[in-house]
C-alpha positions as a printed NumPy array, in Angstrom:
array([[  0.   ,   0.   ,   0.   ],
       [  2.878,   2.403,   0.77 ],
       [  4.234,   2.087,  -2.765],
       [  0.756,   2.613,  -4.177],
       [  0.234,   5.8  ,  -2.146],
       [  3.626,   7.142,  -3.176],
       [  2.689,   6.47 ,  -6.785],
       [ -0.543,   8.439,  -6.353],
       [  1.344,  11.298,  -4.721],
       [  3.438,  11.709,  -7.866],
       [  0.279,  12.784,  -9.734],
       [  0.23 ,  16.23 , -11.279],
       [ -2.479,  17.721,  -9.062],
       [ -2.52 ,  20.961, -11.041],
       [ -4.794,  19.143, -13.516],
       [ -7.635,  18.972, -10.965],
       [ -8.958,  22.393,  -9.883],
       [-11.37 ,  22.143,  -6.952],
       [-14.043,  24.555,  -5.747],
       [-14.468,  24.924,  -1.976],
       [-17.693,  26.57 ,  -0.798],
       [-18.598,  27.231,   2.81 ],
       [-17.974,  29.106,   6.022],
       [-14.528,  30.7  ,   5.835],
       [-12.943,  31.673,   9.13 ],
       [ -9.819,  33.096,  10.694],
       [ -8.286,  30.895,  13.393],
       [ -6.186,  32.947,  15.798],
       [ -3.982,  31.674,  18.618],
       [ -2.595,  33.483,  21.636],
       [  0.256,  31.386,  23.041],
       [  1.787,  31.781,  26.469],
       [  2.426,  30.256,  29.869],
       [  0.47 ,  30.186,  33.131],
       [  2.558,  30.689,  36.244],
       [  0.042,  31.973,  38.773],
       [ -3.61 ,  32.565,  39.62 ],
       [ -5.005,  36.084,  39.46 ],
       [ -5.545,  37.82 ,  42.816],
       [ -8.618,  39.48 ,  41.303],
       [-10.493,  36.254,  40.56 ],
       [ -9.786,  32.497,  40.629],
       [ -8.562,  32.452,  37.026],
       [ -5.145,  31.702,  35.54 ],
       [ -2.948,  34.583,  34.408],
       [ -1.501,  33.967,  30.952],
       [  1.858,  35.54 ,  30.211],
       [  1.555,  36.038,  26.473],
       [  4.509,  35.106,  24.298],
       [  3.278,  35.156,  20.697],
       [  0.274,  35.36 ,  18.399],
       [ -0.389,  33.302,  15.289],
       [ -3.222,  33.11 ,  12.78 ],
       [ -4.246,  30.683,  10.067],
       [ -7.232,  30.234,   7.75 ],
       [ -9.954,  28.098,   9.309],
       [-13.224,  26.409,   8.374],
       [-13.722,  26.193,   4.612],
       [-10.553,  28.255,   4.193],
       [ -8.589,  25.495,   5.932],
       [ -9.99 ,  22.972,   3.44 ],
       [ -8.631,  25.221,   0.697],
       [ -5.267,  25.436,   2.482],
       [ -5.017,  21.639,   2.557],
       [ -5.608,  21.475,  -1.186],
       [ -3.16 ,  24.293,  -1.914],
       [ -0.526,  22.501,   0.16 ],
       [ -0.776,  19.586,  -2.268],
       [ -0.421,  21.793,  -5.33 ],
       [ -4.128,  21.745,  -6.23 ],
       [ -5.55 ,  24.871,  -7.923],
       [ -8.23 ,  26.087,  -5.508],
       [-11.245,  28.307,  -5.99 ],
       [-12.632,  29.429,  -2.623],
       [-16.113,  30.936,  -2.362],
       [-17.822,  32.225,   0.76 ],
       [-18.619,  35.371,   2.702],
       [-16.334,  37.733,   4.602],
       [-16.904,  41.004,   6.41 ],
       [-15.351,  44.426,   5.865],
       [-12.97 ,  44.231,   8.813],
       [ -9.37 ,  43.662,   9.867],
       [ -9.957,  39.928,  10.146],
       [-10.989,  39.789,   6.485],
       [ -7.813,  41.621,   5.49 ],
       [ -5.646,  39.283,   7.561],
       [ -7.419,  36.221,   6.201],
       [ -6.996,  37.507,   2.663],
       [ -3.258,  37.989,   3.134],
       [ -2.835,  34.462,   4.507],
       [ -4.793,  32.931,   1.636],
       [ -3.021,  34.905,  -1.078],
       [  0.383,  33.997,   0.369],
       [ -0.633,  30.316,   0.051],
       [ -1.565,  30.814,  -3.584],
       [ -5.335,  30.839,  -3.012],
       [ -7.123,  33.665,  -4.877],
       [ -9.583,  35.654,  -2.773],
       [-11.552,  37.268,  -5.595],
       [-14.434,  34.824,  -5.2  ],
       [-15.036,  35.716,  -1.551],
       [-18.114,  37.968,  -1.361],
       [-18.395,  40.846,   1.083],
       [-21.289,  40.675,   3.514],
       [-22.756,  42.737,   6.327],
       [-21.718,  40.188,   8.968],
       [-18.286,  40.211,  10.602],
       [-15.686,  37.773,   9.339],
       [-16.004,  34.628,  11.44 ],
       [-13.034,  34.26 ,  13.772],
       [-12.031,  31.927,  16.576],
       [ -9.346,  32.99 ,  19.018],
       [ -7.864,  30.217,  21.154],
       [ -5.973,  31.071,  24.338],
       [ -3.225,  28.477,  24.746],
       [ -1.05 ,  27.707,  27.751],
       [  1.536,  25.412,  26.249],
       [ -0.493,  22.614,  24.67 ],
       [ -3.554,  23.284,  26.84 ],
       [ -6.441,  25.367,  25.512],
       [ -7.763,  27.643,  28.252],
       [-10.455,  29.545,  26.395],
       [-11.881,  30.15 ,  22.927],
       [-13.391,  33.463,  21.854],
       [-15.718,  33.316,  18.824],
       [-16.797,  36.329,  16.782],
       [-19.745,  35.738,  14.44 ],
       [-23.313,  36.818,  13.782],
       [-26.383,  34.709,  14.483],
       [-28.533,  36.826,  12.161],
       [-29.632,  35.298,   8.843],
       [-27.535,  36.21 ,   5.834],
       [-29.447,  38.815,   3.786],
       [-31.028,  37.44 ,   0.613],
       [-29.144,  39.884,  -1.585],
       [-25.824,  38.588,  -0.266],
       [-26.849,  34.943,  -0.733],
       [-27.979,  35.779,  -4.282],
       [-24.589,  37.329,  -5.057],
       [-22.875,  34.176,  -3.811],
       [-25.135,  31.929,  -5.912],
       [-24.368,  33.979,  -9.01 ],
       [-20.656,  33.568,  -8.287],
       [-21.023,  29.798,  -7.878],
       [-22.804,  29.44 , -11.221],
       [-19.762,  31.016, -12.85 ],
       [-17.248,  28.817, -11.019],
       [-18.718,  25.307, -11.261],
       [-18.033,  24.624, -14.983],
       [-14.282,  25.166, -14.539],
       [-13.567,  22.655, -11.732],
       [-13.064,  18.905, -11.381],
       [-14.723,  18.564,  -7.964],
       [-16.752,  20.6  ,  -5.462],
       [-16.501,  20.626,  -1.677],
       [-19.239,  22.044,   0.547],
       [-17.699,  22.812,   3.932],
       [-20.672,  23.465,   6.191],
       [-19.903,  24.8  ,   9.66 ],
       [-23.531,  25.816,  10.204],
       [-22.687,  29.524,  10.041],
       [-25.115,  30.312,   7.228],
       [-23.244,  30.09 ,   3.93 ],
       [-24.257,  26.512,   3.098],
       [-27.968,  27.263,   3.21 ],
       [-30.499,  24.908,   1.663],
       [-30.873,  27.022,  -1.546],
       [-27.1  ,  27.254,  -1.95 ],
       [-26.57 ,  23.522,  -1.391],
       [-29.381,  22.436,  -3.678],
       [-28.436,  24.764,  -6.536],
       [-24.723,  24.012,  -6.245],
       [-25.183,  20.236,  -6.102],
       [-27.582,  20.249,  -9.043],
       [-25.27 ,  22.418, -11.168],
       [-22.261,  20.207, -10.495],
       [-23.993,  16.863, -10.915],
       [-25.497,  17.913, -14.25 ],
       [-21.925,  18.192, -15.47 ],
       [-20.768,  14.941, -13.859],
       [-18.684,  16.801, -11.274],
       [-18.392,  15.025,  -7.895],
       [-19.657,  16.921,  -4.841],
       [-18.375,  16.09 ,  -1.364],
       [-19.991,  17.56 ,   1.738],
       [-18.753,  18.032,   5.292],
       [-22.218,  18.264,   6.887],
       [-23.598,  19.865,  10.027],
       [-26.893,  19.699,  11.869],
       [-29.642,  17.128,  12.318],
       [-31.069,  17.415,   8.814],
       [-28.97 ,  16.14 ,   5.906],
       [-31.73 ,  16.49 ,   3.293],
       [-30.349,  19.759,   1.912],
       [-27.349,  17.76 ,   0.67 ],
       [-29.455,  15.356,  -1.383],
       [-27.759,  14.334,  -4.62 ],
       [-24.172,  14.866,  -3.459],
       [-21.604,  12.2  ,  -4.232],
       [-20.869,  11.586,  -0.561],
       [-21.223,  13.117,   2.885],
       [-18.224,  13.031,   5.226],
       [-19.555,  13.421,   8.796],
       [-17.626,  12.484,  11.885],
       [-19.08 ,   9.836,  14.173],
       [-20.762,  12.356,  16.471],
       [-22.423,  14.232,  13.612],
       [-23.694,  10.981,  12.134],
       [-25.1  ,   9.87 ,  15.48 ],
       [-26.915,  13.183,  15.974],
       [-28.517,  12.875,  12.548],
       [-29.496,   9.222,  12.883],
       [-30.97 ,   9.666,  16.341],
       [-33.021,  12.559,  15.014],
       [-34.797,  10.34 ,  12.501],
       [-38.393,   9.286,  12.902],
       [-38.936,   6.921,  15.812],
       [-40.033,   4.093,  13.513],
       [-36.455,   3.906,  12.189],
       [-34.697,   3.966,  15.539],
       [-35.322,   0.26 ,  16.271],
       [-33.088,  -0.486,  13.294],
       [-30.119,   0.593,  15.411],
       [-30.717,  -2.146,  17.939],
       [-31.582,  -4.725,  15.298],
       [-28.739,  -3.95 ,  12.889],
       [-26.249,  -6.733,  12.34 ],
       [-22.719,  -5.561,  13.249],
       [-20.557,  -5.176,  10.139],
       [-17.121,  -3.959,   9.087],
       [-13.941,  -4.409,  11.081],
       [-14.003,  -6.424,  14.281],
       [-11.711,  -3.685,  15.623],
       [-14.794,  -1.484,  16.019],
       [-17.127,  -1.85 ,  18.973],
       [-20.63 ,  -3.164,  18.354],
       [-22.324,   0.223,  18.825],
       [-20.106,   1.843,  16.198],
       [-20.637,  -1.   ,  13.756],
       [-24.389,  -0.913,  14.256],
       [-24.513,   2.847,  13.744],
       [-22.561,   2.498,  10.505],
       [-24.968,  -0.192,   9.344],
       [-27.91 ,   2.077,  10.082],
       [-26.151,   4.813,   8.124],
       [-26.592,   2.669,   5.018],
       [-30.295,   3.529,   5.109],
       [-29.359,   7.156,   4.299],
       [-27.836,   6.388,   0.91 ],
       [-30.98 ,   5.85 ,  -1.162],
       [-33.151,   8.665,   0.313],
       [-30.282,  11.161,  -0.041],
       [-29.215,   9.811,  -3.463],
       [-25.617,   9.376,  -2.259],
       [-23.084,   7.074,  -3.886],
       [-21.467,   6.235,  -0.543],
       [-20.968,   7.661,   2.946],
       [-17.577,   8.403,   4.508],
       [-17.345,   8.591,   8.314],
       [-14.342,   9.715,  10.348],
       [-14.077,   7.773,  13.603],
       [-11.444,   9.735,  15.539],
       [ -9.012,   7.266,  17.135],
       [-10.729,   4.394,  15.281],
       [ -9.831,   5.672,  11.821],
       [-12.185,   6.095,   8.893],
       [-15.005,   4.042,   7.376],
       [-16.775,   3.953,   4.045],
       [-20.397,   2.766,   3.953],
       [-21.436,   1.519,   0.519],
       [-24.845,   0.483,  -0.849],
       [-23.779,  -3.176,  -0.549],
       [-22.158,  -4.357,   2.719],
       [-19.459,  -6.332,   0.926],
       [-18.101,  -3.048,  -0.466],
       [-17.758,  -1.378,   2.947],
       [-14.277,  -0.355,   4.048],
       [-12.688,   0.44 ,   7.402],
       [ -9.143,   1.653,   7.959],
       [ -7.837,   1.998,  11.53 ],
       [ -6.184,   5.255,  12.562],
       [ -2.436,   5.451,  11.918],
       [ -1.635,   8.237,  14.349],
       [ -0.179,   7.215,  17.717],
       [ -0.586,  10.517,  19.526],
       [ -3.493,  12.913,  19.065],
       [ -2.393,  16.458,  19.871],
       [ -5.208,  18.42 ,  18.251],
       [ -8.16 ,  17.277,  16.133],
       [ -8.842,  20.841,  14.895],
       [ -9.097,  20.732,  11.128],
       [ -8.731,  16.967,  10.752],
       [-12.095,  16.703,   9.002],
       [-11.002,  19.479,   6.63 ],
       [ -7.948,  17.448,   5.68 ],
       [ -9.961,  14.275,   5.113],
       [-12.522,  15.887,   2.803],
       [ -9.778,  17.691,   0.878],
       [ -8.014,  14.404,   0.116],
       [-11.245,  12.611,  -0.704],
       [-12.234,  15.384,  -3.111],
       [ -8.854,  15.266,  -4.814],
       [ -9.213,  11.505,  -5.213],
       [-12.712,  11.941,  -6.624],
       [-11.496,  14.566,  -9.07 ],
       [ -8.721,  12.24 , -10.247],
       [-11.159,   9.291, -10.368],
       [ -9.032,   7.147,  -8.062],
       [-10.519,   3.904,  -6.669],
       [-12.248,   4.352,  -3.318],
       [ -9.812,   2.145,  -1.353],
       [ -6.945,   4.38 ,  -2.511],
       [ -8.914,   7.519,  -1.66 ],
       [ -9.723,   6.272,   1.826],
       [ -6.151,   5.159,   2.515],
       [ -4.705,   8.517,   1.503],
       [ -7.268,  10.493,   3.508],
       [ -6.635,   8.315,   6.55 ],
       [ -2.887,   8.801,   6.255],
       [ -3.274,  12.578,   5.945],
       [ -5.547,  12.698,   9.   ],
       [ -2.897,  10.832,  10.975],
       [ -0.387,  13.536,  10.112],
       [ -2.472,  16.582,  11.003],
       [ -3.878,  15.351,  14.331],
       [ -0.307,  14.868,  15.5  ],
       [  0.241,  18.641,  15.125],
       [ -0.888,  21.344,  17.536],
       [ -3.311,  23.915,  16.151],
       [ -5.047,  24.155,  12.798],
       [ -2.269,  23.   ,  10.492],
       [ -3.046,  21.919,   6.91 ],
       [ -1.365,  19.005,   5.198],
       [  1.472,  19.556,   2.722],
       [  2.782,  17.341,  -0.042],
       [  6.221,  16.82 ,   1.489],
       [  4.77 ,  15.753,   4.838],
       [  2.278,  13.421,   3.209],
       [  4.967,  11.783,   1.076],
       [  7.161,  11.316,   4.153],
       [  4.284,   9.67 ,   6.017],
       [  3.583,   7.377,   3.059],
       [  7.24 ,   6.325,   2.925],
       [  7.423,   5.652,   6.63 ],
       [  4.159,   5.598,   8.63 ],
       [  6.268,   4.942,  11.735],
       [  7.24 ,   8.628,  11.604],
       [  3.741,   9.559,  12.72 ],
       [  3.779,  10.723,  16.368],
       [  3.79 ,   8.161,  19.146],
       [  2.673,   8.632,  22.729]])
């Protein structure tokens, strides 16, 4: 398998432009050390040492693709603020054009993490809970219509911040599928119906469980009755939940379902059980899961664009996830790091 992955990683990825649509964010970090408790309140005092920032959310998906040499088109909404300017500079420096990001009346979404060494003390989020105005959504839809014909795959990165609304998802999926372009979705929320017709959804285990448990009560008994499938390395509850997930494929018109399982790796649920796949996690030490799902969907989309077999796609995505969760902070994958991991998986971090 290592030789096969190395062969795939010699592909000229510049032949496969990919469109990423979703909630773009700025991830900021304030790093320091805690040496005492404040006399004013029972809270730690952080002695700040440095600040860093990196693109987050859908922008991190784009960063993962750019790190592999993939031409990226990134579409979403940003505010008219300092965070938008900083995000734009970071994206442009990575070779990701920002001309398809539409201005909106909301602030640019940002997450600021306060870090004491490797420990996160606090996270400060800046965003708006108000609906995105229809005029701004219409401008985004017009932009997407122009972008879809020129790409080899589409990613919808939904962080439930408003960009991946039902009209946007439905129109985008329909436009891409009419042209035979694969659409991969990182979903959020209890209702997956707005993603109907996509090639695949890529939820994590928790997101899948929330959706399945929100189904009508007459389907819930299937969870208890489902015959455990896939790898014996998975516990019975996980295997049963994945079997129940198969019932989503036909109603949502999906080709397959891809589920990230944290320390248990990644699974693919196919229409027929004999085509299911499960790959155990390769990482030995999990430092930070931030952005791991972004890395997985980026690799899966690249594989779909290149029309690679699903076992190869899953193996490469699983390997990439093992690399990024061994790093602290939101850190995208890069081609050199992925090739090194493929040559020697033992280089992935150990406890």
